[in-house]
N, C-alpha and C positions, 0 to 999 in steps of 0.2 A: 407576222413574219419577223418584225423587228424584235418582238418579245422572245421568239425562239433563238434568234442570233445572240441576244443579250444573255439568255440563259446558257447557251453553249459557251459563250466567252467566260462566264463565271465558273462554269464547270471545268473548262480547260485550266483556268487560273488555279483551281484548288485540286487538280489532279495529283501534283506532288504530295499534297497532304494525305490524300487517300492512299498513295503508295506507302508513305511512312506508317500509316495506321495498319496496313497489311503486314508490313515488316514487324511492327511491334507485336501484333497478334500472333504471328508465326513464332516469335521468340518466346512469348508467354505460353503458347500451347506446347512447346517442347521443354518447358521448365517443370521440374517436379515440385509442385506447390506443396509445402508441408502444412500450411494452415492459412486461413484467411480470417482474421479476427477483426471484428467491429467493436470499438470501444467508444466511450464518450469523448476521447481526446484524439484518437488517430485511427487510420486504417493501417494495418500492418500486414505485409505479405512476406512470409519467410519462405525463401525459394530454394535453398540449396542445402544439402546434407553431405558434408565432406566425409572422407573415410576415417577410420580409426576412432570413431565415436565423437570426434570433435565437431563443433557446430559453428558455422559461419552464417550470420544472419544479415540478409539484405532487407532493409525496412523502407517501404515506400509510404510516405506520410502525406495525408491530406487534412488540413485543418478543418475542423467542424465549423469554424466561423465562416468558411467559404460556402458551406452548405448547411444553413440553419435548420432545414427540415430533418436532418439526421437525428437531432435530439428527440424530436417527436416520434420518428420512426423507431428509434431504440426503445423509447418508453412504451410504445404500442406493442412491440415484440416482447418486451419483458412482461407486460400484463397478460398477453396471450399465453406465455409459458406458465405463469403463475396460476391463472384461472382455468385454462383448458388443457394445459400440458402440451401445447403446440410449440415445438422448437423450430423456428424458421431459420434455416441455415442460409448463409450468404449466397452460395453457389446456386441452389434452387431458385432463390429470388432473382438472381441475375439471369438465369435461363428463362424464368417466367417473364421478366421484363423484355428480354430479347424476342421471345415468342410473341408477346403483345405488339412489339414493334413490327415484326414480320407480318402479322395478321393485319395490322393497320395499313402497312404498305400494299398488301394485296387488295384490300377493299377501298382504301383512300390514298392512292399513290400520290396524287397531286398535293394533298395536305401534308403528307410526310416529307415529300421533296421540298416543299416550301419551308417547312420547319427546319429541316437540315440545312437548306440554303441560307436561311436566316441565321442559324447558329454559326455557320462557317463565315458568313459575312461579318458577324459581330466578333469573330475570333480575335482580331487585333486588340479588342478591349479586354476580354476575359482570359484569353490564353496566356498573355505575359504575366498576369497576376498569378495564375495557377502555377506556371512554370517557375517563376521567381520565388514564390512562397514555398513550393515544394523543394526546390533546389536549396534554399536557405535552411530549411528544416533538416534536410539530409546532410548538409554541411555540418550543422551543429551536432547532429547525432554522430557523424563520423569523427569529429574532433574529440567529442566526449568519450567515444569508445576507445580511441587511441590513448587518451589520457588515463582512462581506467586500466587499460592493459599495461600501461607503463609503470603502474604503481606496484609496490610489494605489500603483501598482506600477511597477517599472522593471527593465530588463535591463541589467546591467553586463558589458561584455566585458573580459577580462583578457588583456593582450598581454605575454608575457614577453620579456625581452631575450635576445640571442643568447649572452651570456656568463654566464648564470645558473648559480650553483654551490650552490644551496640543496638540502637534503635534504627528504624528506617530513616530517621533524620540524618544519620551519617551518610547514607546512600544519596540522599537529596543533595548534600554538600558535594559529593563526588560528581553527580550529574551536573551541578552548577559549574564545576570546574571544567567539564567537558563541553560546555556550551560555547563552542568555538566555530568560527566560520571563515577561516582563511581561504584564499584562492579565488575569491570572486570580488575583489576590490574594484575592478574596472570592467567596462564592457569588453575591452580588448581581451583580457584574460578569460572572461566568461564565454565569449562567443567565437573568438578567433583562435585562441590557444586551446579552448575546450576545458579549462580548469573548472573544478567544482569543489564546493566545500565538502569536508569529510563527513562520512556517515559511519556509524558504529552499529554493531549487532550485539545486543545483550541476550544471552542464550541460556536456557535451562534444558538439559538433555538427560533423558533416562535411557541408559544403554543396558538393556536386559535387567532393569530394576535398579541399577546404580545411578544415582542422581548427581549430576555435575553442573557447575556454573562456569560459563565462559563469557569472554568479551572478544569479539572479532574486530580488528582494527587495521589501519595502515601501519606498516612497520615503523614509520617515522613518529607516530604518536604513542609508541609504547612507553616512553619516559613520562609523558603526560598522564597516562592512565595509572602507571605504577605510583607516581608521586601522589595523585589524588587518593588512590586506594590505601596506600601505606599511611597517609596522613590521618585518615579516618578509621582504618582497620589495621593497627600496627602489628597484629599477630597473624595476619593472613599470609599465605604463600601464593605467589603469582608466578606461574611457570608457562613456558611456551609448550603448547600441546599439538599433537597431530590432529588434523581435521577429522573429527569422528564421522562426518558425512561421507568421507571418501573410504572409510574402512569396510563398507559393504557396497555391493554392486547397485542396490536399490533399483534393480530392473524388475519390471512387472512379471517377467517370466519366473523370477525367483522369490519375489516378495509381493504380498498384498499391501496396497498403498491407499491411504485415505488422508486427505488434508484440506485445510481451508484457511482463509484469512479471517480477521476479526475487524468489525467496524463498530462505531459508537451507536447506541440506540437513540441518542439525542444530539443536539448541536454540540460542537466541540467545547465551547466555553463552559458548558454545564459539567461540573466535576463528577467523577465517580466517588464511591465511598472509599475515602483514603485512610491511611494509618492514623490520622488525627481523630477521625470518628471512632476508631478502635482504641483510642487512648494510648497509642504507642509513640506519641510525641514526647512522652516523659518515661523515664526509667521506672519500671514496676518490678514488684517481686515476681520471681519466676512462675509461681503457681497462679499469678493473677494475669499474666500476659495472654492476650488473644491475638495471635498473628494470623491474618487471613492467608498468608502464603503457606501456612502449614497444610491447609487443605490441598493445595496444588502439589506440594512436594510429596505428600502422602499418596496421592493418586498416581503420580508419576513413578513413585517407588514400588507400586504394585505390579509393574510390568514383569512378565515372566521371561524365561529363556526363549530367545527367538523373537522377542518384541522390542521395538524401539519407539520412543515418543520424544519428538523434538519440538521445542518451542523457542521462537526468536522474536525479539523486539528490535526492529531496525529503526534507528533514530538519526536525525540531523537537525540542525538549527532551523527553526521556523522562520520563514521570510515571506509567506503569503502566496507562494506559487499556486497552491490548490484553489485559490479564489479567482485568480486571473483578472483582477480589476484594481482600480485605484479608489482611494477614499476621497472624502470631500476636500482634503488638503493636497491632493495630487500625489500622495505617496501610496505605496503598495498597501492594499487592503489586507489586514491580518485578522487573527482571531480576536484581537482586542477591539477592533471595529465591530466584529460580529457580536461580541459580548455587550458592547454599548447598545446595539440594536435590540438585543434580547432584553436587557434591563429596561429600555424604554417601552418595549411591548408589555412587560409585566406591570410597569407603573401605569401605563395607559389603561390596562385592563382593570386596575383597581379604582379608577375614577368613576364615580357615580354621577351622571349628568343631572342637572337640576334646571328648572325654569325660573328665569329672573322675573320676580313679580313686577318690577318696574317697567321692563320692556317687553316681557312675554317671550323672550328669546331663550332657547335652550343653551346652557353653558356647561362646559366640563367641570366636574367637581374636583375637590382636592384628593390626592392619592390617599387611599385607606387600605393598605395591603394587610393581608392576614399574616399570622406568625410564620406560616410556611412560605409565603411569598417573600417576606422580609428575609428569611433565612436563605432562600434560594438566591436572592439578589446579592446578599453578602457573600455567599459561597462562590458565585460567578466572579465577582469582583476580586475576591481573594485568589481564585484560581488563575486568572489572567494577569495578576500582579507578579507572578513568578515567571521564570524563564520558560519559554515554550519550545517544544520539539515537534517536528513532523515525525509521526510514528506509524510504522507498518508492523502489524502483529500477524504471525503465521504459525500454524501448528501442523505437524505431520506425524501420522501414525503408520509405522511399517512393521509388518510381522510376516513370519513364514506362513504359507497358506494353511498348514496343519494346525497352527496355534492362533490364527487370526480370530479376534473376538469382536463382534459388532457392538457389544456393550461399551467398549473403549471409545467408540465414535461418539456415543451419547455423553460419556464423561469428558471427551475433548471439547465438544461444542458448549458444554456448561462449565468449563474449567474456571471461568472468571465470575461465576454467579455471586461469590461472596464479596465482590467489589461493586455489585449493582444494588440499586434500591429503587423503589417506586417514586416517581416524581423527579428523580435525578438521572444521572447518566449510567451507562453500563456497556456491556459488550455483547455482540451477536455475531454468529458465524456468517461469513459471506464468501462468495467466489469459489473457484476451483470445484471440488466435488459436491458442494452444496447446490450447484446449479442443476443437478440431475435428480429428477423425480421418479425415474424408472417406470414411466408409462409404457404399456406394451406397443403403442403405435409410434413410438419415437424410432425413426429409421437411422441406422448408422451410429447409434448412441454408444455401442461398445468400442468402436474404433475411436470415437471422440474421447471417451473416458481414458483410453490408453494414452492418447496424446496429452491429455490434461495431467495424468499421473507423471509422465515423463518430464513435462515442463514444470510441474510443481516441485519435484526434487531438484531440478536444475536451478530454479529460482531460489530455493532454499540454500543450495550449495554456493551460489554466487552472492548471497546476501543482497539481493536486488529488490527494490520496491519503488524507487523514485525515477528510474530512467528506463528507456526502451532497451530491450523488448519486453521487460517484465514490469512495466510501469503500472501502478495501481493507485487507487484513491486512498491517500493516507489520512490518518487522524491527526489531530493536534492535541498534545497532552503537556501538562506542566511537569516540572521536576518533582513536585509532591506526588502527582499521580503515578509517574514512572517509578519513583522510589517505593511506592506501595506495591506495585506488581512485580518489581524486580529489586530485591535487596539481599544482602548476605544474611542468612538466617542466624539468629542468636541461639544460645544453648537451650532456649525454651522449646525449640523444635527438636524433638528427640527421635525423628524418623531414622531408623537404623540404616536405611539404604542411602542416606545422604553422606557423601564422601567428605570426611574431615581429617585434619591432621591431629596427631596425638597431643601436641603442645605448641604453644606460640613460639615463633622464632624471630630473631632480630640480629642486627649486625653487632659485631664485637666492639667494645669500647675503643675509642681512638687512642687512649692513653694506656692501653694494656701493654705491660712490659713483655719484650720478646726474649 
């Protein structure tokens, strides 16, 4: 009898909580959910679509650190999709869990009631952590969103002259000058004000076969970019351009769309095949130059009327956010720490253990690396000795349905092959449309593809890669690597579709008589 009275008292105590849960469920059930995305960092629920094509995103965040099992669940779901083609969507999983809970309540009501009572009894311990953590994350996202919306942005087109004889080393100097991180000097600016360091988008776009080079930036940094570019490329023209991504509707009703991001094939500190390996660190005779960017430009220049191919490199100064931990010195763990670990692993693998004849104990031998291992260690150390950027690479192919060519997709996924080599780093397509294998038993896949295409174009237009709602896993690349994949082409690249100016221009002399 006393147990029943105690149970009734606990139930009456938590009745208001049940009422709040009913209200919350009623609100969510009447909200038009646009998507429910599970990623390694956050849960995101985008719930409203305002009129006139504009999008307001409400993002609910739950840190994975609060639920460690989510990493394992995500890995299992990924393996099921890759091996069996089974795409486990969040809502069916939620309904399955709810069904199991109801079945358990029917056959084991006392056990379920005890479990729920225990969870509610422990709520004063776990609920504040969940609420405070979620509220803090939402606050940071809100302040950052307001900061981003308050900035002015512009797109600068870079038009090279026909007689340009610069090597990619010049572009590396430009990128070194852009290695700036103002705005995050204090925790107050970063988390309360919502300020964030600037990011840029280096872009190569083929608009129906005409290849253009662009740099997207905050308006306030235009002088910085122009100063760096004119210092290394005196003959180029830099003009403000209309955003080419807004010149077409890019709606799936009018355009066939395919796109993906790119990720490293190895750890970030391992370098790709850079311009140094191609001998472009020194000025060569024109007929001797082998510029790997020529392959990319020639392919993009092959687009026909009604076809567009966009490529962007979104960059910001690397500070180690992708690792989310501290090193042995208590500072942010960066790619330099990762490089140190890789070098130690290579050296450890080169030690041949031996048995001490005096004691009979097995001891590690002296490092005896092969030539390839020694070169890899030297390349890693040289790579991380230069300035590092967080980099997000994204490519989008858009074409009218009557001219859409699936072969272009193969060309896009392999567009960086000339920068890759065995045993070193390279690029592989990831995310977006690469997640679909087109198995016949995948339900609702067409609707999901439409949503992915819509969000892919939106992410490209906003030049977003590092923040919600388009947050992705970024790579880390050095200025040398970036200058290899994006630099102003010299006259050795004779692609006719590359937009150039007829002659170099410069300011008039200051002592010119009037």
